[in-house]
PQR file with spaces between the fields and no chain letter, atoms N, CA, C, O and H, PARSE charges and radii, in Angstrom:
ATOM       1  N    MET     1      -0.462   18.815  -14.766 -0.4000 1.5000
ATOM       2  CA   MET     1       0.742   18.300  -13.935 -0.0000 2.0000
ATOM       3  C    MET     1       0.681   17.269  -12.859  0.5500 1.7000
ATOM       4  O    MET     1       0.120   17.402  -11.772 -0.5500 1.4000
ATOM       5  N    SER     2       1.385   16.131  -13.335 -0.4000 1.5000
ATOM       6  CA   SER     2       0.968   14.978  -12.460 -0.0000 2.0000
ATOM       7  C    SER     2       1.834   15.023  -11.193  0.5500 1.7000
ATOM       8  O    SER     2       2.955   15.531  -11.211 -0.5500 1.4000
ATOM       9  H    SER     2       1.841   16.023  -14.218  0.4000 1.0000
ATOM      10  N    VAL     3       1.222   14.414   -9.954 -0.4000 1.5000
ATOM      11  CA   VAL     3       1.696   14.498   -8.826 -0.0000 2.0000
ATOM      12  C    VAL     3       3.106   13.405   -8.870  0.5500 1.7000
ATOM      13  O    VAL     3       2.736   12.369   -9.421 -0.5500 1.4000
ATOM      14  H    VAL     3       0.311   14.002   -9.939  0.4000 1.0000
ATOM      15  N    LYS     4       4.290   13.333   -8.546 -0.4000 1.5000
ATOM      16  CA   LYS     4       5.403   12.359   -8.273 -0.0000 2.0000
ATOM      17  C    LYS     4       5.081   11.517   -6.911  0.5500 1.7000
ATOM      18  O    LYS     4       4.847   12.034   -5.818 -0.5500 1.4000
ATOM      19  H    LYS     4       4.591   14.175   -8.098  0.4000 1.0000
ATOM      20  N    LEU     5       5.112   10.211   -7.171 -0.4000 1.5000
ATOM      21  CA   LEU     5       4.920    9.134   -6.379 -0.0000 2.0000
ATOM      22  C    LEU     5       6.052    9.083   -5.508  0.5500 1.7000
ATOM      23  O    LEU     5       7.145    9.094   -6.074 -0.5500 1.4000
ATOM      24  H    LEU     5       5.302    9.791   -8.058  0.4000 1.0000
ATOM      25  N    LYS     6       6.041    9.028   -4.243 -0.4000 1.5000
ATOM      26  CA   LYS     6       7.436    9.077   -3.392 -0.0000 2.0000
ATOM      27  C    LYS     6       7.573    7.608   -3.066  0.5500 1.7000
ATOM      28  O    LYS     6       6.737    7.052   -2.354 -0.5500 1.4000
ATOM      29  H    LYS     6       5.153    9.018   -3.783  0.4000 1.0000
ATOM      30  N    LEU     7       8.816    6.844   -3.672 -0.4000 1.5000
ATOM      31  CA   LEU     7       9.015    5.569   -3.426 -0.0000 2.0000
ATOM      32  C    LEU     7       9.526    5.476   -1.923  0.5500 1.7000
ATOM      33  O    LEU     7      10.097    6.349   -1.270 -0.5500 1.4000
ATOM      34  H    LEU     7       9.495    7.296   -4.250  0.4000 1.0000
ATOM      35  N    CYS     8       9.117    3.998   -1.492 -0.4000 1.5000
ATOM      36  CA   CYS     8       9.299    3.847   -0.388 -0.0000 2.0000
ATOM      37  C    CYS     8       9.374    1.988   -0.089  0.5500 1.7000
ATOM      38  O    CYS     8       8.970    1.153   -0.898 -0.5500 1.4000
ATOM      39  H    CYS     8       8.653    3.289   -2.022  0.4000 1.0000
ATOM      40  N    SER     9       9.902    1.726    1.069 -0.4000 1.5000
ATOM      41  CA   SER     9       9.774    0.238    1.090 -0.0000 2.0000
ATOM      42  C    SER     9       8.541   -0.314    1.283  0.5500 1.7000
ATOM      43  O    SER     9       7.496    0.329    1.386 -0.5500 1.4000
ATOM      44  H    SER     9      10.230    2.404    1.726  0.4000 1.0000
ATOM      45  N    GLY    10       8.685   -1.818    1.347 -0.4000 1.5000
ATOM      46  CA   GLY    10       7.424   -2.620    1.771 -0.0000 2.0000
ATOM      47  C    GLY    10       6.793   -2.112    3.046  0.5500 1.7000
ATOM      48  O    GLY    10       5.621   -1.735    3.053 -0.5500 1.4000
ATOM      49  H    GLY    10       9.533   -2.340    1.263  0.4000 1.0000
ATOM      50  N    ALA    11       7.740   -2.094    4.383 -0.4000 1.5000
ATOM      51  CA   ALA    11       7.542   -2.193    5.494 -0.0000 2.0000
ATOM      52  C    ALA    11       6.760   -0.626    5.562  0.5500 1.7000
ATOM      53  O    ALA    11       5.714   -0.424    6.180 -0.5500 1.4000
ATOM      54  H    ALA    11       8.692   -2.400    4.377  0.4000 1.0000
ATOM      55  N    GLU    12       7.353    0.182    4.954 -0.4000 1.5000
ATOM      56  CA   GLU    12       7.057    1.694    5.068 -0.0000 2.0000
ATOM      57  C    GLU    12       5.453    1.724    4.453  0.5500 1.7000
ATOM      58  O    GLU    12       4.624    2.387    5.075 -0.5500 1.4000
ATOM      59  H    GLU    12       8.202    0.018    4.452  0.4000 1.0000
ATOM      60  N    THR    13       5.114    1.114    3.426 -0.4000 1.5000
ATOM      61  CA   THR    13       4.149    0.962    2.732 -0.0000 2.0000
ATOM      62  C    THR    13       2.860    0.579    3.593  0.5500 1.7000
ATOM      63  O    THR    13       1.843    1.266    3.683 -0.5500 1.4000
ATOM      64  H    THR    13       5.788    0.575    2.921  0.4000 1.0000
ATOM      65  N    VAL    14       3.088   -0.588    4.176 -0.4000 1.5000
ATOM      66  CA   VAL    14       2.448   -1.302    5.250 -0.0000 2.0000
ATOM      67  C    VAL    14       1.838   -0.444    6.412  0.5500 1.7000
ATOM      68  O    VAL    14       0.662   -0.595    6.742 -0.5500 1.4000
ATOM      69  H    VAL    14       3.914   -1.146    4.102  0.4000 1.0000
ATOM      70  N    LYS    15       2.555    0.339    6.942 -0.4000 1.5000
ATOM      71  CA   LYS    15       2.481    1.117    7.812 -0.0000 2.0000
ATOM      72  C    LYS    15       1.628    2.370    7.242  0.5500 1.7000
ATOM      73  O    LYS    15       0.647    2.764    7.873 -0.5500 1.4000
ATOM      74  H    LYS    15       3.510    0.462    6.674  0.4000 1.0000
ATOM      75  N    LYS    16       1.890    2.774    6.446 -0.4000 1.5000
ATOM      76  CA   LYS    16       0.892    3.934    5.386 -0.0000 2.0000
ATOM      77  C    LYS    16      -0.220    3.361    5.542  0.5500 1.7000
ATOM      78  O    LYS    16      -0.952    3.880    6.384 -0.5500 1.4000
ATOM      79  H    LYS    16       2.687    2.453    5.934  0.4000 1.0000
ATOM      80  N    PHE    17      -0.670    2.293    4.916 -0.4000 1.5000
ATOM      81  CA   PHE    17      -2.001    1.631    4.972 -0.0000 2.0000
ATOM      82  C    PHE    17      -2.485    1.232    6.214  0.5500 1.7000
ATOM      83  O    PHE    17      -3.689    0.978    6.236 -0.5500 1.4000
ATOM      84  H    PHE    17      -0.076    1.871    4.232  0.4000 1.0000
ATOM      85  N    GLN    18      -1.874    1.112    7.240 -0.4000 1.5000
ATOM      86  CA   GLN    18      -2.323    0.952    8.376 -0.0000 2.0000
ATOM      87  C    GLN    18      -2.896    2.274    9.100  0.5500 1.7000
ATOM      88  O    GLN    18      -3.803    2.368    9.926 -0.5500 1.4000
ATOM      89  H    GLN    18      -0.895    1.318    7.222  0.4000 1.0000
ATOM      90  N    ARG    19      -2.032    3.316    8.494 -0.4000 1.5000
ATOM      91  CA   ARG    19      -2.798    4.581    9.169 -0.0000 2.0000
ATOM      92  C    ARG    19      -4.173    5.018    8.495  0.5500 1.7000
ATOM      93  O    ARG    19      -5.040    5.771    8.939 -0.5500 1.4000
ATOM      94  H    ARG    19      -1.295    3.239    7.822  0.4000 1.0000
ATOM      95  N    LYS    20      -4.115    4.307    7.269 -0.4000 1.5000
ATOM      96  CA   LYS    20      -5.629    4.891    6.711 -0.0000 2.0000
ATOM      97  C    LYS    20      -6.686    3.601    6.960  0.5500 1.7000
ATOM      98  O    LYS    20      -7.736    3.497    6.325 -0.5500 1.4000
ATOM      99  H    LYS    20      -3.411    3.695    6.908  0.4000 1.0000
ATOM     100  N    GLY    21      -6.239    2.617    8.000 -0.4000 1.5000
ATOM     101  CA   GLY    21      -7.385    1.945    8.546 -0.0000 2.0000
ATOM     102  C    GLY    21      -7.307    0.316    7.702  0.5500 1.7000
ATOM     103  O    GLY    21      -8.169   -0.551    7.843 -0.5500 1.4000
ATOM     104  H    GLY    21      -5.386    2.702    8.516  0.4000 1.0000
ATOM     105  N    TRP    22      -6.415    0.219    7.072 -0.4000 1.5000
ATOM     106  CA   TRP    22      -6.086   -1.337    6.911 -0.0000 2.0000
ATOM     107  C    TRP    22      -5.547   -1.825    7.907  0.5500 1.7000
ATOM     108  O    TRP    22      -4.824   -1.161    8.650 -0.5500 1.4000
ATOM     109  H    TRP    22      -5.714    0.924    6.957  0.4000 1.0000
ATOM     110  N    SER    23      -5.839   -3.186    8.097 -0.4000 1.5000
ATOM     111  CA   SER    23      -4.974   -4.230    9.145 -0.0000 2.0000
ATOM     112  C    SER    23      -4.171   -5.502    8.154  0.5500 1.7000
ATOM     113  O    SER    23      -4.303   -5.889    6.993 -0.5500 1.4000
ATOM     114  H    SER    23      -6.426   -3.725    7.493  0.4000 1.0000
ATOM     115  N    ILE    24      -3.445   -5.817    9.115 -0.4000 1.5000
ATOM     116  CA   ILE    24      -2.566   -7.077    8.500 -0.0000 2.0000
ATOM     117  C    ILE    24      -3.604   -8.158    8.741  0.5500 1.7000
ATOM     118  O    ILE    24      -4.305   -8.205    9.752 -0.5500 1.4000
ATOM     119  H    ILE    24      -3.337   -5.503   10.058  0.4000 1.0000
ATOM     120  N    SER    25      -3.645   -8.958    7.812 -0.4000 1.5000
ATOM     121  CA   SER    25      -4.673  -10.151    7.762 -0.0000 2.0000
ATOM     122  C    SER    25      -3.771  -11.247    8.245  0.5500 1.7000
ATOM     123  O    SER    25      -3.981  -11.873    9.284 -0.5500 1.4000
ATOM     124  H    SER    25      -3.075   -8.920    6.991  0.4000 1.0000
ATOM     125  N    ARG    26      -2.576  -11.484    7.297 -0.4000 1.5000
ATOM     126  CA   ARG    26      -1.883  -12.785    7.367 -0.0000 2.0000
ATOM     127  C    ARG    26      -0.392  -12.026    6.553  0.5500 1.7000
ATOM     128  O    ARG    26      -0.298  -10.999    5.879 -0.5500 1.4000
ATOM     129  H    ARG    26      -2.405  -10.976    6.453  0.4000 1.0000
ATOM     130  N    GLN    27       0.623  -13.028    6.965 -0.4000 1.5000
ATOM     131  CA   GLN    27       1.969  -13.125    6.170 -0.0000 2.0000
ATOM     132  C    GLN    27       2.373  -14.126    5.676  0.5500 1.7000
ATOM     133  O    GLN    27       2.618  -15.032    6.473 -0.5500 1.4000
ATOM     134  H    GLN    27       0.547  -13.862    7.513  0.4000 1.0000
ATOM     135  N    LYS    28       2.580  -14.361    4.407 -0.4000 1.5000
ATOM     136  CA   LYS    28       2.874  -15.635    3.687 -0.0000 2.0000
ATOM     137  C    LYS    28       4.476  -15.323    3.079  0.5500 1.7000
ATOM     138  O    LYS    28       4.627  -14.477    2.198 -0.5500 1.4000
ATOM     139  H    LYS    28       2.382  -13.625    3.760  0.4000 1.0000
ATOM     140  N    GLY    29       5.491  -15.994    3.569 -0.4000 1.5000
ATOM     141  CA   GLY    29       6.755  -15.236    2.875 -0.0000 2.0000
ATOM     142  C    GLY    29       7.191  -14.050    3.284  0.5500 1.7000
ATOM     143  O    GLY    29       7.550  -13.683    4.403 -0.5500 1.4000
ATOM     144  H    GLY    29       5.368  -16.681    4.285  0.4000 1.0000
ATOM     145  N    SER    30       7.121  -13.449    2.202 -0.4000 1.5000
ATOM     146  CA   SER    30       7.630  -12.190    2.157 -0.0000 2.0000
ATOM     147  C    SER    30       6.485  -11.072    1.791  0.5500 1.7000
ATOM     148  O    SER    30       6.684   -9.858    1.731 -0.5500 1.4000
ATOM     149  H    SER    30       6.829  -13.747    1.294  0.4000 1.0000
ATOM     150  N    HIS    31       5.469  -11.627    1.601 -0.4000 1.5000
ATOM     151  CA   HIS    31       4.239  -10.750    1.511 -0.0000 2.0000
ATOM     152  C    HIS    31       3.045  -10.490    2.641  0.5500 1.7000
ATOM     153  O    HIS    31       2.366  -11.468    2.954 -0.5500 1.4000
ATOM     154  H    HIS    31       5.307  -12.612    1.650  0.4000 1.0000
ATOM     155  N    VAL    32       2.846   -9.567    3.087 -0.4000 1.5000
ATOM     156  CA   VAL    32       1.701   -8.916    3.810 -0.0000 2.0000
ATOM     157  C    VAL    32       0.767   -8.763    3.332  0.5500 1.7000
ATOM     158  O    VAL    32       0.758   -7.798    2.567 -0.5500 1.4000
ATOM     159  H    VAL    32       3.398   -8.773    2.833  0.4000 1.0000
ATOM     160  N    MET    33      -0.507   -9.535    3.453 -0.4000 1.5000
ATOM     161  CA   MET    33      -1.892   -9.319    3.291 -0.0000 2.0000
ATOM     162  C    MET    33      -2.335   -8.346    4.156  0.5500 1.7000
ATOM     163  O    MET    33      -2.194   -8.480    5.372 -0.5500 1.4000
ATOM     164  H    MET    33      -0.500  -10.319    4.074  0.4000 1.0000
ATOM     165  N    LEU    34      -3.031   -7.055    3.499 -0.4000 1.5000
ATOM     166  CA   LEU    34      -3.966   -6.158    4.032 -0.0000 2.0000
ATOM     167  C    LEU    34      -5.286   -6.112    3.779  0.5500 1.7000
ATOM     168  O    LEU    34      -5.641   -6.273    2.612 -0.5500 1.4000
ATOM     169  H    LEU    34      -3.146   -6.946    2.512  0.4000 1.0000
ATOM     170  N    ILE    35      -6.356   -5.865    4.893 -0.4000 1.5000
ATOM     171  CA   ILE    35      -7.616   -6.145    4.611 -0.0000 2.0000
ATOM     172  C    ILE    35      -8.325   -4.632    5.350  0.5500 1.7000
ATOM     173  O    ILE    35      -7.880   -3.945    6.270 -0.5500 1.4000
ATOM     174  H    ILE    35      -6.067   -5.733    5.841  0.4000 1.0000
ATOM     175  N    LYS    36      -9.552   -4.474    4.551 -0.4000 1.5000
ATOM     176  CA   LYS    36     -10.168   -3.438    5.089 -0.0000 2.0000
ATOM     177  C    LYS    36     -11.896   -3.720    4.891  0.5500 1.7000
ATOM     178  O    LYS    36     -12.435   -3.992    3.818 -0.5500 1.4000
ATOM     179  H    LYS    36      -9.913   -5.031    3.804  0.4000 1.0000
ATOM     180  N    LYS    37     -12.558   -3.582    6.177 -0.4000 1.5000
ATOM     181  CA   LYS    37     -14.084   -3.878    5.887 -0.0000 2.0000
ATOM     182  C    LYS    37     -14.602   -2.998    4.911  0.5500 1.7000
ATOM     183  O    LYS    37     -14.330   -1.809    5.076 -0.5500 1.4000
ATOM     184  H    LYS    37     -12.120   -3.361    7.048  0.4000 1.0000
ATOM     185  N    GLY    38     -15.309   -3.319    3.898 -0.4000 1.5000
ATOM     186  CA   GLY    38     -16.175   -2.877    2.985 -0.0000 2.0000
ATOM     187  C    GLY    38     -15.412   -2.429    1.579  0.5500 1.7000
ATOM     188  O    GLY    38     -15.815   -1.597    0.765 -0.5500 1.4000
ATOM     189  H    GLY    38     -15.530   -4.285    3.763  0.4000 1.0000
ATOM     190  N    TYR    39     -13.908   -3.405    1.516 -0.4000 1.5000
ATOM     191  CA   TYR    39     -13.467   -3.196    0.252 -0.0000 2.0000
ATOM     192  C    TYR    39     -13.462   -4.534   -0.476  0.5500 1.7000
ATOM     193  O    TYR    39     -13.398   -5.541    0.229 -0.5500 1.4000
ATOM     194  H    TYR    39     -13.581   -4.081    2.178  0.4000 1.0000
ATOM     195  N    LEU    40     -13.510   -4.643   -1.536 -0.4000 1.5000
ATOM     196  CA   LEU    40     -13.569   -5.938   -2.389 -0.0000 2.0000
ATOM     197  C    LEU    40     -12.268   -6.644   -2.456  0.5500 1.7000
ATOM     198  O    LEU    40     -12.254   -7.864   -2.621 -0.5500 1.4000
ATOM     199  H    LEU    40     -13.562   -3.825   -2.109  0.4000 1.0000
ATOM     200  N    TYR    41     -10.863   -5.766   -2.307 -0.4000 1.5000
ATOM     201  CA   TYR    41      -9.954   -6.168   -2.671 -0.0000 2.0000
ATOM     202  C    TYR    41      -9.054   -6.347   -1.384  0.5500 1.7000
ATOM     203  O    TYR    41      -9.260   -5.650   -0.390 -0.5500 1.4000
ATOM     204  H    TYR    41     -10.874   -4.775   -2.173  0.4000 1.0000
ATOM     205  N    THR    42      -7.986   -7.358   -1.428 -0.4000 1.5000
ATOM     206  CA   THR    42      -6.883   -7.639   -0.180 -0.0000 2.0000
ATOM     207  C    THR    42      -5.633   -7.411   -1.100  0.5500 1.7000
ATOM     208  O    THR    42      -5.273   -8.018   -2.108 -0.5500 1.4000
ATOM     209  H    THR    42      -7.819   -7.924   -2.236  0.4000 1.0000
ATOM     210  N    LEU    43      -4.977   -6.130   -0.299 -0.4000 1.5000
ATOM     211  CA   LEU    43      -3.665   -5.790   -0.616 -0.0000 2.0000
ATOM     212  C    LEU    43      -2.692   -6.972   -0.285  0.5500 1.7000
ATOM     213  O    LEU    43      -2.831   -7.612    0.757 -0.5500 1.4000
ATOM     214  H    LEU    43      -5.270   -5.637    0.520  0.4000 1.0000
ATOM     215  N    SER    44      -1.655   -7.264   -1.239 -0.4000 1.5000
ATOM     216  CA   SER    44      -0.563   -8.009   -0.879 -0.0000 2.0000
ATOM     217  C    SER    44       0.608   -7.374   -1.198  0.5500 1.7000
ATOM     218  O    SER    44       1.037   -7.340   -2.352 -0.5500 1.4000
ATOM     219  H    SER    44      -1.542   -6.744   -2.085  0.4000 1.0000
ATOM     220  N    VAL    45       1.276   -6.755   -0.053 -0.4000 1.5000
ATOM     221  CA   VAL    45       2.350   -5.815   -0.218 -0.0000 2.0000
ATOM     222  C    VAL    45       3.807   -6.868    0.204  0.5500 1.7000
ATOM     223  O    VAL    45       4.009   -7.383    1.304 -0.5500 1.4000
ATOM     224  H    VAL    45       0.927   -6.782    0.883  0.4000 1.0000
ATOM     225  N    PRO    46       4.651   -6.973   -0.977 -0.5600 1.5000
ATOM     226  CA   PRO    46       5.928   -7.579   -0.790  0.2800 2.0000
ATOM     227  C    PRO    46       7.069   -6.675    0.038  0.5500 1.7000
ATOM     228  O    PRO    46       7.298   -5.494   -0.222 -0.5500 1.4000
ATOM     229  N    GLN    47       7.709   -7.409    1.031 -0.4000 1.5000
ATOM     230  CA   GLN    47       8.331   -6.527    2.123 -0.0000 2.0000
ATOM     231  C    GLN    47      10.062   -6.578    1.335  0.5500 1.7000
ATOM     232  O    GLN    47      11.076   -7.200    1.652 -0.5500 1.4000
ATOM     233  H    GLN    47       7.523   -8.368    1.242  0.4000 1.0000
ATOM     234  N    HIS    48       9.793   -5.714    0.329 -0.4000 1.5000
ATOM     235  CA   HIS    48      11.157   -5.355   -0.612 -0.0000 2.0000
ATOM     236  C    HIS    48      11.805   -3.971    0.045  0.5500 1.7000
ATOM     237  O    HIS    48      11.153   -3.189    0.738 -0.5500 1.4000
ATOM     238  H    HIS    48       8.970   -5.209    0.072  0.4000 1.0000
ATOM     239  N    LYS    49      13.071   -3.829   -0.265 -0.4000 1.5000
ATOM     240  CA   LYS    49      13.381   -2.758    0.066 -0.0000 2.0000
ATOM     241  C    LYS    49      12.894   -1.368   -0.594  0.5500 1.7000
ATOM     242  O    LYS    49      12.822   -0.251   -0.082 -0.5500 1.4000
ATOM     243  H    LYS    49      13.600   -4.464   -0.828  0.4000 1.0000
ATOM     244  N    GLU    50      12.603   -1.774   -1.807 -0.4000 1.5000
ATOM     245  CA   GLU    50      12.258   -0.471   -2.590 -0.0000 2.0000
ATOM     246  C    GLU    50      11.006   -1.210   -3.303  0.5500 1.7000
ATOM     247  O    GLU    50      11.161   -2.339   -3.768 -0.5500 1.4000
ATOM     248  H    GLU    50      12.661   -2.682   -2.223  0.4000 1.0000
ATOM     249  N    LEU    51       9.909   -0.621   -3.368 -0.4000 1.5000
ATOM     250  CA   LEU    51       8.654   -0.966   -4.517 -0.0000 2.0000
ATOM     251  C    LEU    51       8.786   -0.479   -5.470  0.5500 1.7000
ATOM     252  O    LEU    51       9.454    0.554   -5.424 -0.5500 1.4000
ATOM     253  H    LEU    51       9.783    0.296   -2.990  0.4000 1.0000
ATOM     254  N    GLY    52       8.324   -0.853   -6.654 -0.4000 1.5000
ATOM     255  CA   GLY    52       8.303   -0.591   -7.866 -0.0000 2.0000
ATOM     256  C    GLY    52       6.895    0.714   -7.801  0.5500 1.7000
ATOM     257  O    GLY    52       5.892    0.566   -7.103 -0.5500 1.4000
ATOM     258  H    GLY    52       7.781   -1.692   -6.691  0.4000 1.0000
ATOM     259  N    ILE    53       7.124    1.760   -8.571 -0.4000 1.5000
ATOM     260  CA   ILE    53       6.098    2.728   -8.949 -0.0000 2.0000
ATOM     261  C    ILE    53       4.584    1.964   -9.520  0.5500 1.7000
ATOM     262  O    ILE    53       3.446    2.023   -9.056 -0.5500 1.4000
ATOM     263  H    ILE    53       7.939    1.880   -9.138  0.4000 1.0000
ATOM     264  N    GLY    54       4.986    1.445  -10.387 -0.4000 1.5000
ATOM     265  CA   GLY    54       3.598    0.349  -10.805 -0.0000 2.0000
ATOM     266  C    GLY    54       2.879   -0.214  -10.091  0.5500 1.7000
ATOM     267  O    GLY    54       1.665   -0.182  -10.294 -0.5500 1.4000
ATOM     268  H    GLY    54       5.911    1.397  -10.763  0.4000 1.0000
ATOM     269  N    LEU    55       3.567   -1.075   -8.772 -0.4000 1.5000
ATOM     270  CA   LEU    55       2.921   -2.000   -8.023 -0.0000 2.0000
ATOM     271  C    LEU    55       2.526   -0.775   -7.097  0.5500 1.7000
ATOM     272  O    LEU    55       1.297   -0.821   -7.063 -0.5500 1.4000
ATOM     273  H    LEU    55       4.553   -1.101   -8.607  0.4000 1.0000
ATOM     274  N    VAL    56       2.885    0.129   -6.450 -0.4000 1.5000
ATOM     275  CA   VAL    56       2.437    1.229   -5.725 -0.0000 2.0000
ATOM     276  C    VAL    56       0.780    1.586   -5.902  0.5500 1.7000
ATOM     277  O    VAL    56      -0.182    1.471   -5.142 -0.5500 1.4000
ATOM     278  H    VAL    56       3.883    0.167   -6.478  0.4000 1.0000
ATOM     279  N    ARG    57       0.979    2.180   -7.581 -0.4000 1.5000
ATOM     280  CA   ARG    57       0.164    2.763   -8.174 -0.0000 2.0000
ATOM     281  C    ARG    57      -1.234    2.212   -8.049  0.5500 1.7000
ATOM     282  O    ARG    57      -2.320    2.744   -7.821 -0.5500 1.4000
ATOM     283  H    ARG    57       1.760    2.273   -8.198  0.4000 1.0000
ATOM     284  N    LYS    58      -0.726    0.570   -8.346 -0.4000 1.5000
ATOM     285  CA   LYS    58      -1.778   -0.110   -8.584 -0.0000 2.0000
ATOM     286  C    LYS    58      -2.486   -0.332   -6.673  0.5500 1.7000
ATOM     287  O    LYS    58      -3.678   -0.241   -6.379 -0.5500 1.4000
ATOM     288  H    LYS    58       0.157    0.137   -8.531  0.4000 1.0000
ATOM     289  N    LEU    59      -1.688   -0.533   -5.983 -0.4000 1.5000
ATOM     290  CA   LEU    59      -2.231   -0.655   -4.517 -0.0000 2.0000
ATOM     291  C    LEU    59      -3.120    0.387   -4.293  0.5500 1.7000
ATOM     292  O    LEU    59      -4.247    0.149   -3.860 -0.5500 1.4000
ATOM     293  H    LEU    59      -0.720   -0.606   -6.222  0.4000 1.0000
ATOM     294  N    LEU    60      -2.736    1.536   -4.542 -0.4000 1.5000
ATOM     295  CA   LEU    60      -3.521    2.764   -4.190 -0.0000 2.0000
ATOM     296  C    LEU    60      -4.705    2.786   -5.113  0.5500 1.7000
ATOM     297  O    LEU    60      -5.711    3.337   -4.666 -0.5500 1.4000
ATOM     298  H    LEU    60      -1.820    1.729   -4.894  0.4000 1.0000
ATOM     299  N    ARG    61      -4.761    2.261   -6.376 -0.4000 1.5000
ATOM     300  CA   ARG    61      -5.871    2.416   -6.958 -0.0000 2.0000
ATOM     301  C    ARG    61      -7.183    1.619   -6.325  0.5500 1.7000
ATOM     302  O    ARG    61      -8.361    1.950   -6.185 -0.5500 1.4000
ATOM     303  H    ARG    61      -3.944    1.814   -6.739  0.4000 1.0000
ATOM     304  N    GLN    62      -6.456    0.444   -6.015 -0.4000 1.5000
ATOM     305  CA   GLN    62      -7.455   -0.693   -5.088 -0.0000 2.0000
ATOM     306  C    GLN    62      -7.842   -0.360   -3.985  0.5500 1.7000
ATOM     307  O    GLN    62      -8.934   -0.808   -3.636 -0.5500 1.4000
ATOM     308  H    GLN    62      -5.499    0.175   -6.129  0.4000 1.0000
ATOM     309  N    ALA    63      -6.981    0.673   -2.905 -0.4000 1.5000
ATOM     310  CA   ALA    63      -7.250    1.061   -1.785 -0.0000 2.0000
ATOM     311  C    ALA    63      -8.210    2.154   -2.058  0.5500 1.7000
ATOM     312  O    ALA    63      -9.037    2.396   -1.179 -0.5500 1.4000
ATOM     313  H    ALA    63      -6.094    1.037   -3.189  0.4000 1.0000
ATOM     314  N    GLN    64      -8.219    2.785   -3.050 -0.4000 1.5000
ATOM     315  CA   GLN    64      -9.090    4.139   -3.557 -0.0000 2.0000
ATOM     316  C    GLN    64      -8.077    5.410   -2.623  0.5500 1.7000
ATOM     317  O    GLN    64      -8.732    6.172   -1.912 -0.5500 1.4000
ATOM     318  H    GLN    64      -7.547    2.588   -3.765  0.4000 1.0000
ATOM     319  N    ILE    65      -6.921    5.549   -2.647 -0.4000 1.5000
ATOM     320  CA   ILE    65      -6.379    6.526   -1.932 -0.0000 2.0000
ATOM     321  C    ILE    65      -5.488    7.175   -3.133  0.5500 1.7000
ATOM     322  O    ILE    65      -4.759    6.508   -3.868 -0.5500 1.4000
ATOM     323  H    ILE    65      -6.389    4.930   -3.225  0.4000 1.0000
ATOM     324  N    SER    66      -5.635    8.341   -3.198 -0.4000 1.5000
ATOM     325  CA   SER    66      -4.853    9.203   -3.977 -0.0000 2.0000
ATOM     326  C    SER    66      -3.215    9.350   -3.712  0.5500 1.7000
ATOM     327  O    SER    66      -2.662    9.136   -2.634 -0.5500 1.4000
ATOM     328  H    SER    66      -6.227    8.882   -2.601  0.4000 1.0000
ATOM     329  N    ILE    67      -2.682    9.693   -4.733 -0.4000 1.5000
ATOM     330  CA   ILE    67      -1.188    9.695   -4.446 -0.0000 2.0000
ATOM     331  C    ILE    67      -0.671   11.059   -3.692  0.5500 1.7000
ATOM     332  O    ILE    67       0.302   11.031   -2.938 -0.5500 1.4000
ATOM     333  H    ILE    67      -3.131    9.868   -5.610  0.4000 1.0000
ATOM     334  N    GLU    68      -1.333   12.125   -3.937 -0.4000 1.5000
ATOM     335  CA   GLU    68      -1.568   13.055   -2.785 -0.0000 2.0000
ATOM     336  C    GLU    68      -1.391   12.696   -1.479  0.5500 1.7000
ATOM     337  O    GLU    68      -0.421   12.971   -0.774 -0.5500 1.4000
ATOM     338  H    GLU    68      -2.124   12.148   -4.549  0.4000 1.0000
ATOM     339  N    GLU    69      -2.492   11.989   -1.143 -0.4000 1.5000
ATOM     340  CA   GLU    69      -2.940   11.164    0.119 -0.0000 2.0000
ATOM     341  C    GLU    69      -1.561   10.474    1.014  0.5500 1.7000
ATOM     342  O    GLU    69      -1.048   10.684    2.113 -0.5500 1.4000
ATOM     343  H    GLU    69      -3.280   11.766   -1.716  0.4000 1.0000
ATOM     344  N    PHE    70      -1.317    9.568   -0.117 -0.4000 1.5000
ATOM     345  CA   PHE    70      -0.297    8.713    0.266 -0.0000 2.0000
ATOM     346  C    PHE    70       0.866    9.471    0.308  0.5500 1.7000
ATOM     347  O    PHE    70       1.513    9.176    1.312 -0.5500 1.4000
ATOM     348  H    PHE    70      -1.734    9.398   -1.010  0.4000 1.0000
ATOM     349  N    ASN    71       1.351   10.250   -0.308 -0.4000 1.5000
ATOM     350  CA   ASN    71       2.579   11.199    0.346 -0.0000 2.0000
ATOM     351  C    ASN    71       2.729   11.814    1.397  0.5500 1.7000
ATOM     352  O    ASN    71       3.795   12.019    1.978 -0.5500 1.4000
ATOM     353  H    ASN    71       0.825   10.491   -1.124  0.4000 1.0000
ATOM     354  N    GLU    72       1.401   12.231    1.787 -0.4000 1.5000
ATOM     355  CA   GLU    72       1.214   12.994    3.100 -0.0000 2.0000
ATOM     356  C    GLU    72       1.350   12.253    4.214  0.5500 1.7000
ATOM     357  O    GLU    72       1.508   12.810    5.300 -0.5500 1.4000
ATOM     358  H    GLU    72       0.535   12.065    1.316  0.4000 1.0000
ATOM     359  N    ILE    73       1.304   10.872    4.093 -0.4000 1.5000
ATOM     360  CA   ILE    73       0.954    9.916    5.462 -0.0000 2.0000
ATOM     361  C    ILE    73       2.431    9.795    5.887  0.5500 1.7000
ATOM     362  O    ILE    73       2.734    9.154    6.893 -0.5500 1.4000
ATOM     363  H    ILE    73       1.176   10.420    3.211  0.4000 1.0000
């Protein structure tokens, strides 16, 4: 049985990634760019009221964070 992903806003998502060691690199318009040393990807998080499930799954896959971990943060 798969774990349900909790929906959240862009600001909440940025805060959760910051708790996992990601830091804000820059912001252009409504998109916040997050970086972490040793990772290939720069995460681009739009500052919407609610992010889509597919986008959050993609960000988690790039950040190598499980859904369970993300929901607990």
